[in-house]
Each structure stands twice: as structure tokens, then as C-alpha cells.
C-alpha positions in Angstrom: -5.7 -34.2 -20.0 -9.3 -35.4 -19.2 -10.2 -35.3 -22.8 -7.2 -37.2 -23.8 -8.0 -39.9 -21.2 -11.6 -40.4 -22.5 -10.3 -40.2 -26.2 -7.7 -43.0 -25.5 -10.2 -45.0 -23.5 -12.7 -44.9 -26.3 -10.2 -45.7 -29.0 -8.8 -48.7 -27.0 -12.3 -50.0 -26.5 -13.2 -49.6 -30.1 -10.0 -51.3 -31.2 -10.8 -54.2 -28.9 -14.3 -54.6 -30.3 -13.0 -54.4 -33.9 -10.1 -56.9 -33.4 -12.0 -59.3 -31.1 -15.7 -59.4 -32.0 -17.9 -61.8 -30.1 -15.3 -62.9 -27.6 -16.4 -64.3 -24.1 -14.4 -61.4 -22.4 -16.2 -58.7 -24.2 -18.8 -58.2 -21.5 -16.1 -57.9 -18.8 -14.1 -55.5 -21.0 -17.3 -53.4 -21.5 -18.1 -53.4 -17.8 -14.5 -52.5 -16.8 -14.4 -49.7 -19.4 -17.6 -48.1 -18.1 -16.4 -48.5 -14.5 -13.0 -46.9 -15.3 -14.8 -44.0 -17.0 -17.1 -43.5 -14.0 -14.2 -43.7 -11.6 -12.4 -41.1 -13.5 -15.4 -38.8 -13.6 -15.5 -38.9 -9.7 -12.1 -37.2 -9.4 -13.5 -33.6 -9.2 -16.1 -34.6 -6.7 -13.6 -36.3 -4.5 -11.3 -33.4 -4.7 -14.0 -31.1 -3.3 -14.9 -33.7 -0.6 -11.3 -34.0 0.8 -11.4 -30.8 2.8 -14.8 -31.9 4.2 -13.3 -35.2 5.3 -10.4 -33.4 7.0 -12.9 -31.2 8.9 -15.0 -34.1 9.8 -12.4 -36.3 11.2 -8.7 -36.7 10.7 -9.1 -40.5 10.9 -11.5 -40.4 7.9 -9.0 -38.3 6.0 -6.4 -41.1 6.3 -6.1 -42.5 3.7 -7.2 -39.5 1.7 -10.2 -39.9 -0.6 -8.0 -38.9 -3.6 -5.6 -41.7 -2.8 -8.4 -44.3 -2.5 -9.8 -43.0 -5.9 -6.4 -43.3 -7.6 -5.9 -46.8 -6.3 -9.3 -47.8 -7.6 -8.6 -46.2 -11.0 -5.2 -47.9 -11.4 -6.5 -51.3 -10.3 -9.3 -51.2 -12.8 -6.9 -50.1 -15.5 -4.4 -52.9 -14.6 -7.2 -55.5 -15.0 -8.2 -53.9 -18.3 -4.6 -54.1 -19.6 -4.3 -57.7 -18.5 -7.5 -58.6 -20.4 -6.9 -56.2 -23.4 -3.3 -54.9 -23.9 -4.6 -52.1 -26.2 -5.8 -50.2 -23.0 -2.2 -49.6 -22.2 -2.3 -46.2 -24.0 -4.5 -44.8 -21.2 -1.4 -44.9 -19.0 -0.2 -41.5 -20.3 -3.1 -39.5 -18.6 -2.9 -41.8 -15.6 0.8 -41.0 -15.3 0.1 -37.3 -14.9 -2.8 -38.0 -12.6 -0.5 -39.9 -10.4 2.2 -37.2 -10.4 -0.4 -34.6 -9.6 -2.1 -36.6 -6.8 0.8 -38.3 -5.0 4.0 -37.0 -3.4 7.1 -37.3 -5.6 8.5 -40.3 -3.7 5.3 -42.3 -4.1 4.5 -41.0 -7.7 7.9 -42.1 -9.2 7.3 -45.9 -8.3 3.8 -45.6 -9.7 5.2 -44.2 -13.0 7.7 -47.1 -13.1 4.9 -49.6 -12.5 2.8 -48.1 -15.3 5.7 -48.1 -17.7 6.5 -51.8 -17.0 2.8 -52.7 -17.8 2.9 -50.6 -21.0 6.1 -52.4 -22.1 4.6 -55.7 -21.4 1.3 -54.9 -23.2 3.1 -53.6 -26.2 5.2 -56.7 -26.5 2.0 -58.8 -26.3 0.5 -56.8 -29.1 3.6 -57.2 -31.3 4.4 -60.2 -33.4 8.1 -60.3 -32.5 10.6 -58.6 -30.3 11.0 -54.9 -31.0 13.7 -52.9 -29.1 11.8 -49.7 -29.5 8.9 -51.1 -27.6 11.2 -51.9 -24.6 13.2 -48.6 -24.7 10.6 -46.0 -26.0 8.0 -46.2 -23.1 10.6 -45.8 -20.3 12.3 -42.9 -22.2 8.9 -41.1 -22.8 7.9 -41.8 -19.1 11.2 -40.4 -17.9 11.0 -37.3 -20.0 7.4 -36.7 -19.0 8.2 -37.2 -15.3 11.1 -34.8 -15.4 9.2 -32.1 -17.2 6.3 -32.4 -14.9 8.4 -32.3 -11.7 10.4 -29.4 -13.0 7.2 -27.5 -13.9 5.9 -28.3 -10.4 9.0 -27.0 -8.7 8.8 -23.9 -10.8 5.1 -23.4 -9.9 5.9 -23.9 -6.2 8.7 -21.2 -6.4 6.4 -18.9 -8.2 3.7 -19.4 -5.7 6.1 -18.7 -2.9 7.2 -15.6 -4.7 3.7 -14.4 -5.1 3.0 -15.1 -1.4 6.1 -13.1 -0.5 5.0 -10.3 -2.8 1.5 -10.2 -1.3 2.9 -10.2 2.1 5.3 -7.5 1.2 2.5 -5.4 -0.3 0.5 -5.9 2.9 3.4 -4.8 5.0 4.1 -1.9 2.8 0.4 -0.9 2.9 0.6 -1.1 6.8 3.8 1.0 6.8 2.2 3.6 4.5 -0.8 3.8 6.6 1.5 4.3 9.7 3.5 7.0 7.9 0.3 8.6 6.7 -1.0 8.7 10.2 2.3 10.3 11.5 2.3 12.8 8.6 -1.3 13.7 9.4 -0.5 14.1 13.0 2.4 16.4 12.1 0.2 18.3 9.8 -2.5 18.7 12.5 0.0 19.8 15.1 1.4 22.5 12.7 -2.1 23.7 11.8 -3.1 23.9 15.5 0.1 25.6 16.4 -0.1 28.1 13.6 -3.8 28.9 13.9 -5.6 28.0 17.2 -2.6 28.3 19.5 -1.5 31.6 18.1 -5.1 33.0 18.4 -5.4 31.8 22.0 -2.1 33.4 22.8 -3.2 36.7 21.4 -6.5 36.6 23.2 -4.7 35.8 26.5 -2.4 38.8 26.1 -5.2 41.1 25.2 -7.4 40.0 28.2 -4.4 40.4 30.4 -4.0 43.9 29.1 -7.7 44.6 29.6 -7.5 43.3 33.1 -4.6 45.7 34.0 -6.4 48.7 32.6 -9.9 47.9 33.6 -10.1 50.5 36.4 -7.7 53.1 35.1 -8.7 53.2 31.4 -12.0 51.4 30.8 -12.1 52.5 27.2 -8.8 50.8 26.5 -9.9 47.8 28.4 -13.1 47.5 26.3 -10.9 48.0 23.1 -8.7 45.2 24.2 -11.8 43.0 24.9 -13.4 43.7 21.6 -10.1 42.8 19.8 -10.0 39.6 21.7 -13.5 38.8 20.7 -12.7 39.5 17.0 -9.7 37.1 17.3 -12.0 34.5 18.9 -14.4 34.9 16.0 -11.6 34.4 13.5 -10.3 31.4 15.5 -13.8 29.8 15.4 -14.0 30.3 11.6 -10.5 28.9 11.4 -11.5 25.9 13.5 -14.5 25.2 11.2 -12.4 25.5 8.2 -9.7 23.4 9.8 -12.2 20.6 10.6 -13.5 20.7 6.9 -9.9 20.5 5.8 -10.2 23.5 3.5 -7.8 26.2 2.5 -7.1 29.1 4.8 -10.1 31.5 5.2 -7.9 34.5 3.9 -8.0 32.8 0.5 -11.8 32.7 0.2 -12.9 34.0 -3.2 -9.6 33.5 -4.7 -7.7 36.1 -2.7 -4.0 36.6 -3.5 -1.2 35.8 -1.0 0.0 39.4 -0.9 -3.5 40.5 0.1 -3.7 37.9 2.9 -0.3 39.0 4.2 -1.2 42.6 4.0 -4.3 41.9 6.0 -2.3 39.8 8.5 0.2 42.7 9.0 -2.7 45.1 9.5 -4.3 42.8 12.0 -1.1 42.4 14.0 -0.6 46.1 14.1 -4.3 46.7 15.1 -4.2 44.3 18.0 -1.7 46.6 19.7 -0.2 43.7 21.7 3.1 43.5 19.9 5.3 45.4 17.4 3.7 47.2 14.4 4.1 45.1 11.3 4.9 46.7 7.8 4.2 44.8 4.6 6.4 45.1 1.5 5.8 43.5 -2.0 8.7 43.2 -4.4 8.4 41.9 -8.0 5.4 41.1 -10.2 2.9 38.8 -8.4 2.1 35.5 -10.1 -0.5 32.8 -9.4 0.7 30.5 -6.7 -0.5 27.0 -6.0 -2.9 26.6 -3.0 -0.3 24.6 -1.1 2.4 27.3 -1.4 0.0 30.1 -0.5 -1.4 28.3 2.6 2.2 27.3 3.7 3.6 30.8 3.3 0.7 32.3 5.1 1.1 29.8 8.0 4.8 30.5 8.2 4.2 34.2 8.4 1.6 33.8 11.1 4.0 31.6 13.1 6.9 33.9 12.6 4.9 36.9 13.8 3.6 35.0 16.8 7.3 34.3 17.7 8.0 38.1 17.3 5.0 39.0 19.5 5.8 36.5 22.3 9.5 36.4 22.4 11.3 39.2 20.5 10.3 42.3 22.4 10.6 44.2 19.0 9.7 47.8 18.3 8.9 47.1 14.7 8.5 44.1 12.3 8.3 43.7 8.6 6.8 41.2 6.2 8.4 41.1 2.7 7.1 39.0 -0.2 9.3 38.8 -3.2 8.5 37.3 -6.6 11.9 36.4 -8.3 10.6 34.6 -11.4 11.4 31.0 -10.6 11.0 31.3 -6.8 9.0 33.2 -4.2 10.7 34.5 -1.1 9.1 35.5 2.2 11.1 37.4 4.8 9.9 38.1 8.4 12.3 40.6 10.1 12.2 42.3 13.5 14.5 44.5 15.5 14.0 42.6 18.8 16.4 40.9 21.2 17.3 38.2 18.9 18.7 34.7 19.9 21.3 32.1 19.0 19.8 30.0 16.2 21.2 26.9 17.7 19.3 27.3 21.0 16.0 29.2 20.7 14.9 30.8 23.9 11.5 29.2 23.7 13.0 25.6 24.0 13.9 26.3 27.6 10.1 26.7 28.4 9.1 23.4 26.8 7.8 25.1 23.7 9.6 25.7 20.5 7.2 24.1 18.0 7.1 27.1 15.6 10.5 26.7 13.9 10.2 22.9 13.5 6.8 23.4 12.0 8.1 26.0 9.6 11.0 23.7 8.5 8.5 20.8 8.0 6.3 23.0 5.8 9.2 24.3 3.7 10.7 20.8 3.3 7.3 19.5 1.9 7.4 22.1 -0.8 11.1 21.6 -1.6 12.2 25.0 -0.4 14.8 26.4 2.1 14.4 28.1 5.5 17.1 30.4 6.6 17.3 32.0 10.1 19.6 34.9 10.7 19.8 36.2 14.3 22.2 37.2 17.1 21.5 38.2 20.7 20.5 41.9 20.6 20.5 42.2 16.8 17.0 41.1 15.9 15.9 38.1 13.7 15.2 37.5 10.1 13.4 34.4 9.0 13.7 33.8 5.3 11.7 31.2 3.2 12.5 30.4 -0.4 10.0 28.3 -2.4 10.9 27.2 -6.0 8.1 27.7 -8.5 7.2 25.5 -11.5 7.9 27.1 -14.9 4.9 28.9 -16.3 
């Protein structure tokens, strides 16, 4: 648009010099042409100064510098058209400048005023009355104004839509951060329950047993104390691993899940604070993702902790079954059992183990089944689907 303005201004000035050489008004036309060009060049500078005027003083910002500039440009152009009608062609860029600078209610009268001047100037240049000179400029101005206003409305709607999208993205990002924080809190609570809390519980039971047998059987008391110290050492290693957000320490060196479960069963049996635990393996082992291995190990730890603290069982069993497209972990005991709808630990303000198991299984797309009845023991079964090899 700027290039079109200067091109039309130069063409109009050249036409005047060619058609009217040596006329007395030529110096005035030259001065006004240069002035109009300089005023038009000031538009970007005034656009940058407008925010500064608003910050400096609201009084200085009214009327706006852009409005004063447009008034000076239009006034200079009107004088030029009166002196030389050929400058009427510059109205096309000025029309869009007015529409872009002024509100719609003020821009439409300006467009009408510019159109009237164009019609008058064209009639002055013609040698007779020509209906096209009267009808064509208003028609062109009307179409140009309608197209500009329609485009402006579309732009405003798109800008509003973009603002809504940006705001929605920010709200979504904030929601995702909150959900991520909640998920991380849940993960931390499950990790603490299945590792540190279970280890502390075992140490407490061992130390209580050592305290009861300290005088009657010092050797057994020392054995319980050494076992508690071993559990504390494993808990310390688990804590360091937990802080560094690494996999379970039983998987160091690429150990398999069945090896970790076998070691867990042996450890539970060796502690002597609960029921002996037997381990069974069914099917041909396959490589499992780290997330599945860690989840099943944590579930086994939590289930055995429940057996140790609540079941009063004589024996317990860990069974890991590879069934091709799924892996199944069963933890069974012959203890006192419970009604699955009302775990006995809930009455004591605890009961975090089963919800933590369900959360882990849900994250892996698996299923958790609990079969139990008072006096008939408990079986916790976890089934995790596997990706095709």
C-alpha cells in the first residue's frame, strides 16, 4: 500500500508537469507534493510514538498522534486535488489508511468525502459529462470498504480465537502440571508404602521379638537384631535408589523378575517374623518391561507385608505364571482372611496397600482380583497383558 501511494503520487506529479509546464502554481504543487510525501513517511514513527504519548500523559494522547497525522495528510491531499485534479488517484491508498486508522463510524464518512472529491476531480479532468465517472468511484469505494471491513472482522475473530486457544493451552498446561503433581504424589506414596514403610514394619517386629527374648535367649535376640540391621541396610539402599528415581535394586545387573521374587520369598522366610513363603514359577519366562517388573515386585512386597502383619498365616506362596500374552502373579496365604469389601486394616486408619496395588495395576492396563473369606485365607491375583513379541 505504501509503494502504491508513492507510485500514484509520483505519477500524478509527473502528469501535472507534463500537462502544465511553467504554470505559476507549479512551485505550490511541488511543495505540497514533497510535504505530502514527508507526512506519509512519518506514519511508522507516529505509530511507535503513540504508546509513549499514552504513557506520558492521557491528555497528550487525546487527540491521538495518528489522528493528527491523518488529518494533516488528508488536508494536504485536498489542497493538491483542488490545485491539480490528477492527484485524486492518491485517494485509493488514503482510503485504506483511513479505514485502518479510524474507527468504522469515523472511517466511513471519510471514505465518502474522499469519493466525492475523486468524482469532482474526474469531472474537472473530463471534457464532458461521463456517467461512469460519477458511478464508478462510489462503487469501487463501496466494494473496497466492504471487503476491508469484512477482512477486519474476520481478523478480529481469528485474533479472539487465537487468544482463546492460547488461554486454553495455558489452562491445559496448568491442569496437566497439577495432575502430574498429583500422580507423582500418588507414586511417591505407593513407593514409600511398598518399600520404606514395609521395611520399618519388619524392623519393628524384629526388634520387639529381640526385646522379648533378650534375657531368655540372647542368641535369638542377637539374630533378630542382625536381621533388623540387614533390613535397615536394604532400606537405606532402597532409599538412595528411590531418591535417584531408578529401578528396584533387585534388578541391578539385568536380574529377572523370577529371581527377584525368589529372593524376596527367601528373605521373608529368613526373617522369621511371619509365615514361610514358597515361590513357584509356571511357564517359560520372557523379558518383561522395566515398569512391569518393578510393579509386580512392589505388589508382591505389599501383599507379603499384609500377610505378615494381618493374616496370621502358617504358610504363604508366591506364584509367577507366564501365559504367553500375559503374566500373572498370585500371592496366597492360609491365614484368617477377611471380607474383601471391608479390609481389617481400614479400621486402624491404614489400608494403603490394596489401593496402591490397584493403582499400579491400573497404570499397566491389568486386573487385580482378591479372593478371601473370614477363616479361609486370601489370594491376591494380578494379571498384566504383554505386548506381542
